[in-house]
N, C-alpha and C positions, 0 to 999 in steps of 0.2 A: 504494500500500499504506499503510495506517495505521501509525503508529509510536507507541511509548511513549518519550517523551523525558524524560530525567532531566537537569534543569537545575541547574547548580551557579553560585552568584554569589559573586564576590571584591570586595573593595573595590579601586578603580581606583588609589587613592593609596598604600596600604601593602601591598596584595596579600593581606590577611587574608581566610580563609574566612568568609563571612557565613552562608549557609544554602544548602539545596537542596531541590528538590521535583520530584515527577513529574508529567507532563502527557500526555494522550493527545491526539495530532494526527492529525485525520480526513484521509484522502485526498480528492481532488475527486470520485471516483467515488461514495464513500459519503455525502459531503454532497449530491450531486446526486440521489441515490436517496432522501434523507431518512431514511436508516437509521443505526444505530449504527456503530461501528468494526469493521473485519475482526475475525475471530476470532484470526488468527495475526498478532500485531503484531511488527512490525520493532522494533529498539531503536536508540536515537541518545542520546549524550551531548553536551549543548550547555553551554558556559560563557559567562557574561556578567560584565560589570564593572559595578559600582554606584558611585554618586558617594560621596564620602568623608562626607556628611552622614548616610548610613545605617550607618556603621561607628561602633561605640561607642569603639573605641581612638582613631580620629581626631578624634572629638568632644571627648573628654577631652584630647587634647593640643592641640587648638584653645583650649579654655577656659583651658588653663594658659598657652598662649602669649598670649592676650588679657589675661589677668591680670597678666602680667609686663608687657606693654605698656602698659597703663593705670597701673600703678603705678610705672613708671620702672625696672623691675628689668631688668638685662641678661639677654637670652635670645637664643640662636641662632636665626637665620632657619630655619625648618622646611625640610626638604628631604627629599620633595618639597614644594613649596608648596601651600597651600590655595587652589585655584582651582575 
């Protein structure tokens, strides 16, 4: 059965909501027949986590952290770390 998946993406480092989108996933039988998806779609919620480089808040915090390190300003180690 084909499904309409609602995909939500969060930042892996800070847990902030980044964005979401919808995607139609075809089942194997409709792909084999070479036709479009079934008319009565099932629904599915999917959650993914993205790297901190895609998160504006984490990028801003990283820039502040690196500025402090370069200029010798004491700054706490970020928790969780940037990796």
